[in-house]
N, C-alpha and C positions, 0 to 999 in steps of 0.2 A: 504493500500500500504506500510505502514511502513515507516521507516526513509530512504529516498532516498540516503542520504550520505553513508549509509551502504549497502542497498539492490541493488542499481544500479550497483556498481562495480561487484557484484557477477554474474550478467548476462553476464559480459564480461570476466569472468574467474578470478576474484580477490576476492575469497571467504574470508570473515573475514577482508577485508581491507576497511578502511574508506577513502572516497574522501574528497577533500577540495573544498568548493564552492566559486566561484569567478565570478562576473559579469554574473550570471545565468548559468554558466557551472560548471561541476564537474571535477577537475583535479586529476589525479591519475597515478603515475608511467609512466610518459611520454605520457599519453593519456588525451584527453579531451572529456567528455561525455556531450552532450547538447541536449535539446529538439529541434525538428525540425517541421516545418509546411509542409514538403514534405510528400507525400504519400509513402507507401511501394514500389510501382512501380517506383516512381521517385528516391527513394533512391537506388534501385537495379540498375537503369540506371546510376546513379551517381557513384556508387561503381564500376560498370563494366568499365565506362569511365576512372576513375582515375587509376584503375589497369592497363588498357591498356596503358595509358600514361607512367606510371612507367615502364612497361615492355619494352616500346619503348626507354627508356633511360633517361626520366626526373624524377629524384629522389627527387625533392623538392616540392612535392604536399602533401596536407593534406589527406593522405591515410586513408580510413575508415577501422576500425578494426572490424572483425566479432564478433558477440556474441557467447556464448557457444552453441547456437542452429545451428550455421553455417550461419545464416542470418546476414546481415550488419545493423541490427536495432533491437530494443526491443520495443514492444508495451505494455504499462501499462495503462489500461483503455483507455481514449481518447488521451493520450499522446504517442508520438513516440520519442525514443531517439536513437542517433547514437554516436559512439565513434570514434574519429579521432586522428591521431598522433599529439601530442602537439609539436609545433615548437617554442622553446624559442628564444627570440630576441626582437626587437623593431619595431614599425611602421616606415616607411620611412617619411622623411620630403619632401613634394612635392615642396617646394621652394628651395631645395638644389639640384643643378645639379648633384653632385656626387651620391646622393641617386637615382635620377631618372635614371642615366646611369646604375646603378646596377639593377634597375627594368627592364630596357629595355634589358639588357643582359640576365637576367633570362627569360624574355618573349620570346626572340628569341630562346633560347634553348627549351622552352616549345613548341613553334610553330613547331620547327623542329621535335619534337617527336609526335606531335598531328596531323600528316598528314597521310592519307591513312589507318586509323584505320578501321578494318572490323566490320560491323554490329553495328554501334554506334546508340543507341536508344535515340537520343536527337533531338530537333527540328531544322529546317532549317530556318535561318534568311532570311527575304525577301530581294530582291536586293535594293541597295540604290536608284536606279532610282524610284522604287515604293515608298519607304519611303519619299524621297524628294518631290515627287508629292503630297503625302497625307498631308505632313506638309505645303506645299504651299497652298493647299485647306483649311486646318484648319485655317491658319492665315487670309486668305481672308474672310472666314466665320466669324471669330471673329470680323474683322473690320466692316463688314456689320451689324452685330448685334449691335456693339457699336454705329454706326452712327444712329441707330434708338432709342437709349436710351435717355430719357429726362434728366437723371442725371448720372454723371460719377464719379467713385471713382478715387483716385490718381493713382491707377494702370491702370485703363481704359485710363486715360489721357496719361500716359507714352506709352501705347501700340499704341494709335492713332497717337501720335506725331512721333513715330519712325517706324510705320508700313511700310511706303513706302520704307524707307532705307533697312529694313530687307527683304521685298519682293524682292527688287533688289538683295540683297545678296543671297537669295535662288536661284533666277534665274541664278546668276553668278556661283554658285556651280553646278547647273544642267548642265549649258553649259560647264563648265570645265570638268565635269565627262564625258560628251558626246564626248569629244575630246580625250579620252583615250581608252584603250582596256579593260575597266572595265567589260563589259558584258562577254567577253570571259574568263577573269580571274575568275569572279564570278562563271560562269558555271563550270569551271574546279575545283574550290574549292568545289563546291557541289558534283560533280561527284566523287571526290577523298576523300571525308570526311575530309576536313580540319577543325579542331576544333578551335573555337574562344571562349575565356573565356566569353566575352560579359558583364561582370559586374565588371570591375576593379576599385577599390578604395584604399585609403590608407590602410584600414584594411584588404584588400585582401593580402597584402604582409607582410612578416616578414623578417627583415634583421638580420642575424646572423653574426658571425665574417667573414666568407668567403662566405656564401651562401645567396641567396634571395629566400625564400620560397613563393609559391603561393597557396592560399586556396580558398575555396568557389566556387566550380565548378558547383553548383546547376543550374545556369542559362546558362551554356555553350550551344553554338549553332554551327551548321555547317555554316561556313561563310568564306568570304575572310578575312584572319587573319590581314590584314592591318588595319582593323577596331579597333582591340585591341591597336595597336601602336598609331593610331590617338587619341584614347581615353586618353592614358597616356600623349601624347604631349599636348592635350587640357587642361588637368588638371594642368600640369606644367605652361602653358602659363597663365592660369587664376589665379593661386595662387602665382606666383613668380614675380620677377622683370625682368625676361626673359634675364638674363645675358649670357646664353648659346644659340647659334643659333639653329634653327630648323635643319639645315644641319648637325651640329655636332651630334645631337641625332640620326638622321637617319643613319649616318655613323656607329654608335655603333651597331645598329641593323643589318645593311647590312653586316657587317663584319662576323657576326655569321649566319645569315639567309638572304642570298642575296635577295634583292627586285626584283620582276619581272620588265621587261622593262616598263617604264612609271609609276612605283610604286610611285615615288615622287609626280607626278602630281595627282594621285588618293588620296594620303594622303592630298595634298593641297586642293583638292575639299572637302574632309571630314572636314578639319579645317575651310574652308571658310563658310561652312554650319552652320548657327547660332543655334546649338543644345541647348545651355544653355538658350538663349532667348526664343526659342520655347517651351522648357520644362516648363519654368515658365508660359508662356501663357496658355499652355495646362492644367497645374495643376490649375491655378486660375479659369479657366472657366469650369472645369470638373464638371459634375453632382455629382460626388462622392468626394466632397472636403474633404481634410484631412490635413489642414495646418493652420497656423496663418497668416491672411492677412498682418499684419505689417511686418512679417518676409519675406514673399515672395516679398513684395514691396521693402524692403531693398535689397534683393538679386538682383532684377531687376535693382535697382538704381546702384548697383555695376557693373553689366554686362554692362550697358550703359556707365558708366564712364570709363571703361577699354577697350572699344571696339577699339578705335583708336590705342592704344598701342598694343593690341592683333593682329590687322591686320598688323601692321608694323613688328611684330615678325614672323608672318606666311610668309611674303614676304622675310624674311632674308635669 
């Protein structure tokens, strides 16, 4: 295969130019070449999606740059590489309200551009009603299993001690969602191809002087886009001292991308639903464990310790 630092750039039209390797990626003249686990079919779908979003007016996405073959990837042996536009800047601080507001502004612009896209070859997210019901069943099943165990780990004890409170919390979220027009809004989002990023984290965003770039659209889904906003608000509430109110953040989004009637209540139901707690439970009892027990126990301890403060912020 030769020296990738030299050979890889040539596949993307940079003959004789050497790349700089950093954190597993190859940086070259404004672009970033990196290995991907996606299949060629998935890359083509991602390429088509981001191109359509950019054509619709959102110019701050990690656009994929085609190779000299015209395809948006290069296959070398068992490895597949893509090249995306490199976006210089910094990761946001999710404890900083100013950074979070910039993220929300960019997210609102992205959502405006990512509606009504024709022939989008990405998956459709299941409705929250289905997801909430499955998670309720999962927690009930975990509790039944633990009640039959003769010996319990520290994590098991935490789950059993708090299970009733979190089961009530799930039921509260289900009831709150049932009192909204979520079903109609979800159906409309699916019918009109509303694209949701569905995997927003700090590393997804890059803050430049005036712009906030969004990257990593590989897991994008057709869904009600309020799910993206709720995801960011949840991360802020979990990581910060919650000095800025929920209403203030929603107002930032609403000014650019007006919320549907009852949208605030739908976001409230999403935030009530204990996703972080349930994610830890699901990971710990998964048959395909891939974690350090002490680390996930520490994470759960933090979730439980912050729950009251988090609930107070959601009601603010």
